[in-house]
Structure formats: structure tokens, C-alpha cells
C-alpha positions as CSV (number, residue, x, y, z in Angstrom):
1,X,57.4,162.7,46.1
2,X,54.7,165.3,46.9
3,X,50.7,164.3,46.6
4,X,49.4,167.0,44.5
5,X,46.1,169.3,44.8
6,X,42.9,168.1,43.8
7,X,42.2,172.1,42.4
8,X,41.8,172.8,39.1
9,X,41.0,176.3,39.6
10,X,37.1,176.6,40.1
11,X,37.4,178.2,43.7
12,X,34.0,178.6,44.4
13,X,32.6,177.7,47.8
14,X,29.0,176.2,48.0
15,X,26.3,177.4,50.1
16,X,24.8,173.5,49.7
17,X,27.3,171.9,51.1
18,X,30.0,174.3,52.4
19,X,32.7,172.1,49.9
20,X,34.6,173.9,47.1
21,X,32.6,173.5,43.8
22,X,35.8,172.1,41.9
23,X,37.6,170.1,44.0
24,X,35.1,169.2,46.5
25,X,37.1,170.4,49.8
26,X,36.3,172.4,52.4
27,X,38.0,176.2,53.6
28,X,39.5,174.3,56.9
29,X,40.8,171.3,53.5
30,X,42.1,174.5,51.5
31,X,43.9,175.9,53.8
32,X,45.8,173.5,55.7
33,X,46.9,171.7,52.5
34,X,50.1,173.6,51.7
35,X,51.4,173.1,55.8
36,X,50.3,169.3,56.2
37,X,51.5,165.8,55.5
38,X,51.8,163.5,52.4
39,X,49.6,161.2,54.9
40,X,46.4,164.1,55.3
41,X,46.7,164.7,52.2
42,X,45.7,161.1,51.3
43,X,43.3,161.5,53.4
44,X,42.0,164.6,53.1
45,X,41.9,163.2,48.9
46,X,39.7,159.9,50.4
47,X,37.5,162.4,52.4
48,X,36.7,164.1,48.8
49,X,37.1,161.1,46.7
50,X,33.6,159.8,49.5
51,X,31.9,163.5,48.7
52,X,32.2,163.1,45.1
53,X,31.0,159.6,45.4
54,X,27.7,161.6,47.0
55,X,27.2,163.8,44.7
56,X,27.0,161.8,41.9
57,X,24.9,159.7,43.6
58,X,22.3,162.6,44.5
59,X,22.6,164.9,41.3
60,X,23.0,163.7,37.7
61,X,26.0,165.0,35.1
62,X,23.3,166.6,33.5
63,X,21.9,169.0,36.2
64,X,25.3,169.8,37.7
65,X,26.1,171.1,33.6
66,X,22.8,172.7,33.7
């Protein structure tokens, strides 16, 4: 079974982080996704999880919704 994309159709690159504001992938990870292995996709998802944890710690949820 193929690893599902984390894309949530909010496709804007943050100038502060360089990550997509919807899925927290870099532009390189987004472009690589469709032609990479499931192993690499899992590595990308692990990086995304770390970025989300960092964002949660750095910016309170109330500020992100504003």
C-alpha cells in the first residue's frame, strides 16, 4: 500500500519557514513526492511531524488561527 500524501489543499509556502503552510513540506519534498519510494515518503512524514511539533511549541494555536 502506498503512503498517502499529507497535502490538505492549503498550498502556500511560508516565507518564514520555507514550508508549505498546509502540509509543512518543503517545495523539494512536494515535487519529489510523486516519484519517490514509500520509504522516502515515510522519512518526509517524519520530518513533517517534527516540524509540526516545533510549530506547536513555537506558536500557540490561538495565534495560528488569527
